[in-house]
N, C-alpha and C positions, 0 to 999 in steps of 0.2 A: 982219126977223126978231126977234123979241123974245127975250130971255134964256133963257126955258123951252125955246124950239125949238133954240137953240144947245147946250143941254146934251143934249138928245135925239139931236141929229146926231152929237154926240162919243161915241165909243164908250167905255164903261167896261171896265177889267180885269175878266175873269169868272173865277173859280176853276173854276166848272163846265165852260167851255169848254176851259180849260187841262187839266182831267181827262180830258175826253173825248179831246182831242188826245193826250194820252200814253198813254191806253189804247188808242187806235187804232195809235199807233206801236208799242207793245208786242206788240199782236196780229199785226201786220204782220212784226216781227222774230221773232216765235214761228212763224208761218206760214212764212217763208223757211226758217228754221232747219230746221224738219220736212220741208219738201220737199226740201233738200239732203240731209238724212239718208236719206229715202226713196229719192233717186236712189242713193246710195252703197250703201244694202242691195240695191237692184235689181241694180245692177252685180255686187256680190258674189255674189247668187244665180246670175245667168247664168254667172259663173266657176265657181261650184261645180257647178252643173248639167253645164257642158262636161268638167270633171274628172271628173263621175261617169259620164257617157256614156264616156269613154275607159278608165275604170276597168272598166265593164261589158264593153266591146269586148275589152280585154285579157283579162280573166276568161273570156269566151268561146273565145277563141284557146286560152288555156290548158287549158280544159276539153276541147276539141278534141283538143288534142295529147296530153292524157293518156289519152283514150279511144284515140288512135291507138297510144299506147305499150303498150296492153295487148293488141294483136293481134300473133300470132307473125310475120307477114310483114314489118310494119314494124320489129320488133325486129331481125330479119335485115336489112333493108335498111340500117337506121342502123349494125349492127356491121360490114356489109361495107363502107360508104361513109366512115365515119367512124373506125372503129377499124382498118380494114384486115385484117379477120379472113376466113378461108376455111374452107371445109369440107374434111374430110379427103379427100385424093385430089385436091384442086383445086390449080392451080398459080396464085399470085397473079400478076396483071398489073399493073404498074407503069408508066404511060407516061412517057415521059422528056420534058422540058421544054425 
């Protein structure tokens, strides 16, 4: 081999290749960072959705309870069971334990 061929065979330091390598590394870093952030946001979204579903279910239960409380029969039932109230002329029955 002659001297010019040896020089061609030996690789020179290239700023262009270094720049491309640095940019590719930076893009990989940014991509991985964004993917982890998106995964965190998806998890948080699922948590918020489940809490929202629980709140909607609780709201529906409370709305049904509110509607029951507006009926006279339910009010009487609650007054008799929880408060121990009786109608005039009735004898209260208290079971022994």
